[in-house]
C-alpha positions as a Python dict, from the first residue, in 0.01 Angstrom:
ca = {
    (1, 'X'): (0, 0, 0),
    (2, 'X'): (69, -322, 188),
    (3, 'X'): (375, -319, 414),
    (4, 'X'): (597, -628, 398),
    (5, 'X'): (781, -781, 693),
    (6, 'X'): (1110, -651, 551),
    (7, 'X'): (966, -299, 545),
    (8, 'X'): (832, -337, 900),
    (9, 'X'): (1181, -438, 1018),
    (10, 'X'): (1327, -140, 832),
    (11, 'X'): (1086, 100, 1005),
    (12, 'X'): (1170, -51, 1343),
    (13, 'X'): (1541, -34, 1262),
    (14, 'X'): (1513, 329, 1159),
    (15, 'X'): (1398, 427, 1507),
    (16, 'X'): (1586, 176, 1721),
    (17, 'X'): (1920, 122, 1548),
    (18, 'X'): (2217, 249, 1741),
    (19, 'X'): (2450, 293, 1443),
    (20, 'X'): (2422, 519, 1141),
    (21, 'X'): (2493, 239, 888),
    (22, 'X'): (2192, 44, 1022),
    (23, 'X'): (1971, 354, 1001),
    (24, 'X'): (2092, 432, 648),
    (25, 'X'): (2015, 73, 541),
    (26, 'X'): (1663, 112, 680),
    (27, 'X'): (1619, 442, 494),
    (28, 'X'): (1731, 278, 167),
    (29, 'X'): (1485, -11, 209),
    (30, 'X'): (1200, 231, 279),
    (31, 'X'): (1298, 460, -9),
    (32, 'X'): (1298, 165, -251),
    (33, 'X'): (958, 53, -122),
    (34, 'X'): (818, 405, -162),
    (35, 'X'): (959, 435, -515),
    (36, 'X'): (813, 95, -614),
    (37, 'X'): (472, 191, -480),
    (38, 'X'): (486, 532, -652),
    (39, 'X'): (591, 392, -991),
    (40, 'X'): (316, 129, -982),
    (41, 'X'): (57, 389, -893),
    (42, 'X'): (150, 597, -1198),
    (43, 'X'): (3, 338, -1439),
    (44, 'X'): (-370, 366, -1394),
    (45, 'X'): (-623, 114, -1528),
    (46, 'X'): (-668, 160, -1900),
    (47, 'X'): (-338, 346, -1935),
    (48, 'X'): (-110, 219, -2209),
    (49, 'X'): (263, 168, -2220),
    (50, 'X'): (497, 130, -2516),
    (51, 'X'): (583, -234, -2584),
    (52, 'X'): (274, -376, -2415),
    (53, 'X'): (20, -607, -2575),
    (54, 'X'): (-354, -603, -2518),
    (55, 'X'): (-617, -852, -2624),
    (56, 'X'): (-981, -762, -2632),
    (57, 'X'): (-1304, -709, -2821),
    (58, 'X'): (-1346, -404, -3042),
    (59, 'X'): (-1634, -200, -2899),
    (60, 'X'): (-1591, 117, -3102),
    (61, 'X'): (-1463, 240, -3437),
    (62, 'X'): (-1418, 617, -3439),
    (63, 'X'): (-1283, 650, -3793),
    (64, 'X'): (-1066, 465, -4044),
    (65, 'X'): (-767, 441, -3812),
    (66, 'X'): (-898, 463, -3453),
    (67, 'X'): (-1068, 192, -3247),
    (68, 'X'): (-1162, 122, -2886),
    (69, 'X'): (-1113, -223, -2737),
    (70, 'X'): (-1244, -374, -2415),
    (71, 'X'): (-1015, -625, -2244),
    (72, 'X'): (-1110, -922, -2022),
    (73, 'X'): (-1094, -696, -1713),
    (74, 'X'): (-1349, -461, -1872),
    (75, 'X'): (-1093, -184, -1925),
    (76, 'X'): (-1126, 25, -2241),
    (77, 'X'): (-832, 134, -2454),
    (78, 'X'): (-848, 388, -2735),
    (79, 'X'): (-601, 289, -3006),
    (80, 'X'): (-471, 458, -3318),
    (81, 'X'): (-358, 219, -3591),
    (82, 'X'): (19, 250, -3634),
    (83, 'X'): (193, 337, -3959),
    (84, 'X'): (-124, 434, -4146),
    (85, 'X'): (-332, 749, -4183),
    (86, 'X'): (-689, 714, -4305),
    (87, 'X'): (-902, 994, -4445),
    (88, 'X'): (-1081, 1199, -4178),
    (89, 'X'): (-1456, 1136, -4158),
    (90, 'X'): (-1534, 1468, -4332),
    (91, 'X'): (-1297, 1388, -4619),
    (92, 'X'): (-1384, 1195, -4934),
    (93, 'X'): (-1364, 822, -4849),
    (94, 'X'): (-1356, 900, -4476),
    (95, 'X'): (-1684, 717, -4411),
    (96, 'X'): (-1577, 432, -4640),
    (97, 'X'): (-1253, 393, -4441),
    (98, 'X'): (-1447, 383, -4114),
    (99, 'X'): (-1698, 135, -4258),
    (100, 'X'): (-1425, -94, -4388),
    (101, 'X'): (-1245, -94, -4053),
    (102, 'X'): (-1577, -169, -3879),
    (103, 'X'): (-1636, -464, -4114),
    (104, 'X'): (-1289, -595, -4029),
    (105, 'X'): (-1290, -564, -3650),
    (106, 'X'): (-1611, -439, -3485),
    (107, 'X'): (-1728, -685, -3215),
    (108, 'X'): (-1427, -903, -3300),
    (109, 'X'): (-1141, -1023, -3075),
    (110, 'X'): (-813, -855, -3166),
    (111, 'X'): (-459, -827, -3038),
    (112, 'X'): (-300, -483, -3012),
    (113, 'X'): (78, -447, -3005),
    (114, 'X'): (145, -101, -2861),
    (115, 'X'): (435, 64, -3046),
    (116, 'X'): (391, 407, -2889),
    (117, 'X'): (151, 629, -2693),
    (118, 'X'): (52, 953, -2864),
    (119, 'X'): (4, 1298, -2710),
    (120, 'X'): (-366, 1225, -2660),
    (121, 'X'): (-292, 912, -2452),
    (122, 'X'): (-400, 674, -2728),
    (123, 'X'): (-196, 365, -2793),
    (124, 'X'): (-42, 364, -3138),
    (125, 'X'): (-82, -1, -3222),
    (126, 'X'): (-45, -275, -3474),
    (127, 'X'): (-380, -455, -3471),
    (128, 'X'): (-412, -819, -3565),
    (129, 'X'): (-710, -1050, -3588),
    (130, 'X'): (-644, -1420, -3639),
    (131, 'X'): (-297, -1343, -3781),
    (132, 'X'): (-435, -1076, -4020),
    (133, 'X'): (-261, -736, -4010),
    (134, 'X'): (-559, -500, -3987),
    (135, 'X'): (-348, -188, -4045),
    (136, 'X'): (-219, -337, -4370),
    (137, 'X'): (-573, -442, -4466),
    (138, 'X'): (-679, -74, -4464),
    (139, 'X'): (-398, 8, -4708),
    (140, 'X'): (-481, -297, -4924),
    (141, 'X'): (-840, -171, -4951),
    (142, 'X'): (-711, 168, -5067),
    (143, 'X'): (-859, 335, -4760),
    (144, 'X'): (-544, 455, -4586),
    (145, 'X'): (-202, 592, -4667),
    (146, 'X'): (118, 438, -4545),
    (147, 'X'): (223, 706, -4294),
    (148, 'X'): (590, 703, -4391),
    (149, 'X'): (679, 1013, -4189),
    (150, 'X'): (640, 808, -3871),
    (151, 'X'): (693, 461, -4017),
    (152, 'X'): (1050, 544, -4125),
    (153, 'X'): (1142, 595, -3760),
    (154, 'X'): (985, 289, -3602),
    (155, 'X'): (847, 31, -3846),
    (156, 'X'): (1066, -271, -3920),
    (157, 'X'): (1202, -292, -4272),
    (158, 'X'): (1002, -596, -4388),
    (159, 'X'): (675, -449, -4268),
    (160, 'X'): (764, -108, -4417),
    (161, 'X'): (818, -271, -4758),
    (162, 'X'): (489, -464, -4732),
    (163, 'X'): (297, -145, -4657),
    (164, 'X'): (468, 41, -4941),
    (165, 'X'): (393, -242, -5186),
    (166, 'X'): (29, -255, -5072),
    (167, 'X'): (-15, 119, -5125),
    (168, 'X'): (147, 101, -5467),
    (169, 'X'): (-84, -186, -5567),
    (170, 'X'): (-394, -1, -5440),
    (171, 'X'): (-289, 306, -5640),
    (172, 'X'): (-230, 102, -5955),
    (173, 'X'): (-568, -73, -5918),
    (174, 'X'): (-736, 260, -5830),
    (175, 'X'): (-888, 104, -5518),
    (176, 'X'): (-1074, 312, -5261),
    (177, 'X'): (-945, 667, -5230),
    (178, 'X'): (-711, 610, -5525),
    (179, 'X'): (-1016, 639, -5755),
    (180, 'X'): (-957, 1012, -5710),
    (181, 'X'): (-679, 1123, -5947),
    (182, 'X'): (-511, 1333, -5678),
    (183, 'X'): (-641, 1248, -5329),
    (184, 'X'): (-552, 1486, -5048),
    (185, 'X'): (-352, 1315, -4772),
    (186, 'X'): (-516, 1354, -4430),
    (187, 'X'): (-211, 1530, -4281),
    (188, 'X'): (-244, 1803, -4548),
    (189, 'X'): (-621, 1823, -4496),
    (190, 'X'): (-581, 1860, -4119),
    (191, 'X'): (-322, 2134, -4164),
    (192, 'X'): (-551, 2325, -4403),
    (193, 'X'): (-853, 2288, -4171),
    (194, 'X'): (-697, 2398, -3840),
}
């Protein structure tokens, strides 16, 4: 922590001031400096915050809705694609979902708009590549569900309707996982396999 001239004066004032108001002012300045330093130290490199935006190259695709990007400062961020839920790797179409996402973004530059941070510390993000909504692309391919349980709470109305329409079209065209007459949603599969 680097001490500014104002903070140096406050420290000096704390010990040399003859009046209580001057000492209290010095204490306030130092307390604010300490709080600022503490709050900045709480965000470590690679840590994500809601509302932030990250640009980087995709260096890993874990499954149909999870990627890792590397930014210009060589920091890695694990991101979960917002508002969708793809089949788990062990599920039917799980590998196809991962492969499709890899084809879309692996080794590509993307922008991640962080909408939330999940309990595992992953950013829950809307991923775009050259103006293409990658999350929506997974639904269009029939390789992810629109995760309405969470989308209802946070997704804007226009985007929500686009995702719903894309899922409906994929179902009608029997694309991807919709080739199965009654595919098991990943949230049900996870619950059954705990």
